[in-house]
C-alpha positions in Angstrom: 121.6 87.3 117.1 119.8 89.0 114.1 115.9 89.7 115.1 113.2 88.9 112.1 109.9 89.4 111.7 107.6 87.5 109.5 104.3 88.6 108.6 101.8 86.3 106.7 98.3 85.7 107.3 98.8 81.9 106.3 99.7 79.6 109.5 101.9 77.4 107.7 104.0 79.6 106.1 104.9 81.4 109.5 105.5 78.1 111.1 107.8 77.0 108.4 109.6 79.9 108.2 110.2 80.5 111.5 110.8 76.7 112.1 114.0 77.7 109.5 114.9 80.4 110.2 115.2 80.1 114.2 117.2 76.5 113.1 119.6 79.3 110.6 120.4 80.9 114.3 117.9 83.7 114.1 115.6 84.6 116.5 111.9 85.0 115.0 108.7 86.4 116.2 105.3 86.7 113.6 102.0 88.4 113.2 99.4 87.4 111.5 98.4 89.9 109.6 99.5 94.0 108.9 98.4 96.0 111.9 99.5 93.0 114.6 102.9 93.1 112.3 103.3 97.3 112.8 102.5 96.9 116.7 105.0 93.8 116.8 107.8 95.8 115.1 108.0 98.6 118.2 108.0 95.7 120.9 110.0 93.3 119.2 112.4 95.8 117.2 113.3 93.4 114.8 116.7 93.7 112.3 114.7 92.5 109.5 111.1 91.9 108.0 109.7 89.4 105.8 106.3 90.4 105.1 103.5 88.9 103.0 101.8 91.3 100.4 97.9 90.0 99.6 96.7 90.1 103.3 93.0 91.0 104.1 92.7 94.7 105.7 96.3 96.1 105.2 98.2 94.4 103.1 102.2 94.1 102.6 102.6 97.6 100.5 100.5 99.2 103.2 102.9 97.8 106.4 106.0 99.1 104.5 104.4 102.8 104.0 103.7 103.1 107.3 106.8 102.0 109.0 108.4 104.3 106.6 106.6 107.2 108.1 109.0 106.4 111.2 112.0 107.5 111.2 113.3 103.9 113.9 111.7 101.7 111.4 111.9 103.2 108.1 115.2 101.4 108.0 114.5 98.1 108.3 115.7 95.8 105.7 112.4 94.8 104.3 111.3 91.6 101.4 108.4 90.9 100.3 107.5 87.4 100.4 104.5 86.6 98.1 102.4 84.3 96.0 102.2 87.3 93.1 105.3 87.0 90.9 104.0 89.5 87.5 106.8 91.9 86.7 104.5 94.6 87.6 104.3 93.5 90.9 107.9 93.4 91.4 108.6 97.2 90.2 105.6 98.3 92.9 107.2 96.5 95.8 111.1 97.9 94.7 109.2 101.4 94.2 107.7 101.2 97.6 111.1 101.2 99.2 111.6 97.1 99.7 115.0 95.3 99.7 113.6 92.1 97.9 110.8 90.6 96.4 111.1 86.6 96.5 107.3 84.7 95.4 105.8 81.4 97.1 106.6 79.0 97.1 110.1 79.9 97.6 113.8 78.0 97.3 114.9 78.1 101.5 118.4 78.8 100.0 116.9 82.0 98.2 115.3 83.1 101.1 118.8 82.5 103.5 121.0 84.2 101.1 118.6 87.4 100.9 118.5 87.4 104.5 122.0 87.6 104.8 123.0 89.9 101.9 120.3 92.6 103.2 122.0 92.1 107.3 125.3 92.6 106.1 124.5 95.5 104.2 122.5 96.7 107.2 125.5 96.4 109.2 127.7 97.8 107.0 125.8 101.1 107.0 125.5 100.7 110.7 129.2 100.8 110.7 129.7 103.9 108.6 127.1 105.7 110.4 128.9 104.7 113.7 131.8 106.1 112.7 130.5 109.4 111.6 128.3 109.9 114.5 129.4 113.1 117.3 128.9 110.2 120.2 132.3 107.7 118.7 134.6 108.4 121.7 137.8 108.9 119.5 135.9 111.9 117.8 137.4 115.4 119.8 135.3 117.8 117.1 131.3 117.6 118.6 128.9 118.4 116.3 126.0 121.0 117.7 122.6 118.8 117.4 119.1 120.4 116.8 115.7 118.9 117.7 115.4 117.1 115.0 119.0 115.3 115.2 119.3 111.6 115.2 121.7 110.2 117.2 123.5 106.8 117.7 124.7 105.9 121.0 126.2 102.4 121.6 124.4 100.1 123.9 126.2 96.9 124.8 128.1 97.4 121.5 124.9 97.5 120.1 124.0 100.5 118.3 120.8 102.4 119.0 119.4 104.9 117.0 117.5 107.6 119.2 116.1 111.2 117.9 117.6 114.0 120.4 113.7 115.4 121.1 113.0 111.8 122.4 115.6 112.3 125.7 113.9 113.2 128.7 117.0 113.3 131.0 120.9 112.8 131.1 122.3 112.6 134.4 125.8 111.8 135.2 127.2 108.7 136.4 130.8 108.7 137.1 132.5 109.3 134.0 129.8 107.9 132.3 126.4 109.6 131.6 123.2 107.5 131.7 120.7 108.8 129.0 116.7 108.2 129.7 114.1 108.2 126.4 110.2 109.1 126.0 110.0 105.1 125.3 111.7 104.5 129.2 115.1 103.1 126.9 118.1 103.6 129.1 121.3 103.9 127.7 124.6 104.5 129.5 127.4 106.6 127.4 131.0 107.3 128.3 130.0 111.2 127.6 130.5 114.2 130.7 127.7 116.2 131.4 130.2 119.1 130.5 130.3 117.4 127.0 126.6 117.1 126.1 125.9 120.8 127.1 128.2 121.5 124.4 126.1 120.0 121.5 122.5 119.7 122.9 120.3 122.4 121.5 119.9 125.4 124.6 116.6 125.9 123.8 115.3 122.2 124.4 117.6 121.7 127.2 118.9 122.5 131.3 120.9 121.9 133.3 119.2 122.0 136.7 122.2 119.8 138.7 125.7 119.1 138.7 124.6 115.6 137.6 121.5 115.8 135.7 120.1 117.6 131.8 116.0 117.8 131.2 114.4 118.2 128.1 112.4 121.2 128.9 109.4 119.9 126.2 108.9 117.0 128.9 108.5 119.5 132.2 105.0 119.6 133.4 105.8 122.3 136.2 108.5 124.0 137.9 107.8 124.7 142.0 109.5 126.8 144.2 111.3 124.7 146.6 114.0 125.3 149.5 116.8 127.8 149.8 116.0 129.4 146.3 115.9 125.7 144.4 113.1 124.2 142.3 111.4 120.8 142.2 110.8 119.8 138.5 108.2 117.8 137.3 108.9 115.6 134.3 106.2 113.8 132.0 108.2 110.9 132.3 109.1 110.9 135.8 107.0 109.7 139.2 109.2 111.6 141.2 110.2 115.5 141.0 114.1 116.4 140.5 115.5 119.4 142.6 117.3 121.7 141.2 120.4 122.9 142.6 120.9 126.6 144.1 123.7 126.9 141.3 121.4 126.3 138.3 118.2 127.3 139.4 118.8 131.1 138.2 118.7 129.9 134.8 115.2 128.9 135.5 114.0 132.0 137.4 115.4 133.8 134.0 113.4 131.9 131.7 110.2 133.0 133.9 108.5 130.1 133.5 108.8 129.2 137.1 
């Protein structure tokens, strides 16, 4: 069920638009101003945003501009819903990256058609991206990643966008691996740790156990432990990890313990 976020300071507009979209099968959430809308995006993770322009403090242009700065939110389809109807306003909306511009009072059919078109376009782009991404199970040629690489992982048949630098730890789970991110997302991927090692940037990731790869940028401390092994403390984990003897030499060679 596609998720749509409505950002509008007019309560009646929020309520009527929410009712319309829910009846049509969408999951809907709303925010009463631009600042609240930006916060809600991070919580609700919408597939599309319908936003008013003329709002106090933070208007629709500012909302779109702020979301465009973040790689995780920049690609979310964005529709302006506003009382303004001059050609210059429409042009400004499109120049800021909006996908459509619907003046109030709007025709419900026009809004629904615009939403449907934008979601279909997004799905096509996602499908094309997934075909090209190195994590496609049918793709035998893995490409080397760097710290700025963005990847797509499939979770419950839904694509999840992450930046490789946000990956905290990767654990082996039989023929799968569980990827944990700094936002505490956990994604199960059909990929062995050996395959991860071949594509991950070696200056950023380190294997410390036959079943564990860590992101060095999240390490707070290495502590000497029993039998030449180490305790490894990471920012996002409550309990330390323990390296195996086989991989402890890499830690000593790095001269960071």
